[in-house]
C-alpha positions in Angstrom: 0.1 0.2 0.4 2.8 2.2 0.5 4.9 1.7 -2.8 1.4 2.6 -3.6 1.3 6.2 -2.6 4.5 6.7 -2.7 3.7 6.3 -6.9 0.2 8.1 -7.4 2.4 11.0 -5.5 5.3 10.8 -8.3 1.9 10.7 -10.7 0.8 13.9 -9.6 3.8 15.9 -9.1 5.1 14.7 -12.5 1.5 15.6 -14.3 1.9 19.0 -12.3 5.8 19.6 -13.7 4.0 18.8 -17.0 1.6 21.1 -17.0 3.8 24.1 -16.2 5.5 23.6 -18.5 3.2 23.6 -21.0 1.4 26.7 -20.1 4.8 28.5 -19.8 4.9 27.7 -23.5 1.2 29.0 -24.2 0.9 31.9 -27.0 -0.3 34.5 -24.5 3.2 34.2 -22.6 4.9 35.3 -26.6 2.0 37.8 -26.8 2.4 39.3 -23.7 6.4 40.0 -24.2 6.4 41.1 -27.8 7.8 37.9 -29.0 4.9 36.5 -31.6 4.7 37.2 -35.1 2.6 40.5 -35.2 -0.6 40.3 -37.1 -1.5 40.4 -40.9 -3.5 41.5 -42.7 -6.4 39.5 -43.1 -4.8 36.6 -40.9 -2.4 35.2 -43.6 1.0 36.7 -45.1 2.9 35.4 -47.5 4.6 32.2 -46.2 6.0 31.5 -49.3 9.6 29.7 -48.4 12.7 31.8 -47.1 16.4 30.4 -48.9 18.1 29.9 -45.7 22.6 29.4 -45.5 23.9 28.3 -42.7 26.8 30.1 -40.5 29.7 27.9 -38.4 27.7 27.9 -34.5 28.9 31.0 -32.6 27.9 32.9 -35.4 23.9 33.7 -36.6 22.1 32.1 -40.1 20.8 34.2 -42.7 17.6 34.3 -44.2 16.5 35.7 -47.6 13.7 36.0 -49.3 11.4 38.4 -51.1 9.2 40.7 -49.7 7.5 42.7 -52.0 7.4 43.9 -55.5 11.3 45.0 -55.9 11.6 44.9 -51.6 13.9 41.8 -50.6 14.6 41.3 -46.9 17.7 40.0 -44.9 17.6 38.4 -41.8 19.3 36.7 -39.0 19.2 34.5 -36.0 21.2 35.8 -32.7 24.2 34.7 -32.4 27.3 34.7 -29.5 31.3 35.2 -29.4 33.4 34.2 -26.6 35.9 37.5 -25.2 37.9 35.5 -22.4 35.3 34.0 -19.9 32.4 36.2 -21.4 29.3 35.0 -23.2 28.4 38.0 -26.0 25.3 37.6 -26.9 24.8 39.2 -30.8 21.3 40.7 -31.7 19.3 39.6 -34.7 19.2 41.8 -37.2 17.1 42.3 -40.4 17.4 44.1 -43.9 15.1 44.5 -46.6 16.3 46.3 -49.9 15.4 47.1 -53.4 16.4 43.8 -55.7 14.3 44.2 -59.3 14.6 40.6 -59.0 11.1 39.9 -56.7 8.3 40.3 -58.7 5.1 39.7 -57.4 2.5 41.7 -54.1 
């Protein structure tokens, strides 16, 4: 009987931890912190694939795609660099440039 109670307690603790983990990853969590995707017209944006270039560890990867007639976007993921014993985070960047090869909306 004692072993059964210990198993029930362990199961309850595991379920609480799992629920707490899921609650921390909710859409509201990201919306409240300004980390969610921004709203788009009619709830749908242009979701075509981007061309992605992988860089070595510690460097931000690069993605690029056309984002409108005559416009191309380049975006990086955040990276990091070690300076001595400190790790410095390099923020993500985005840039939009003119590109006459980009057609469409």
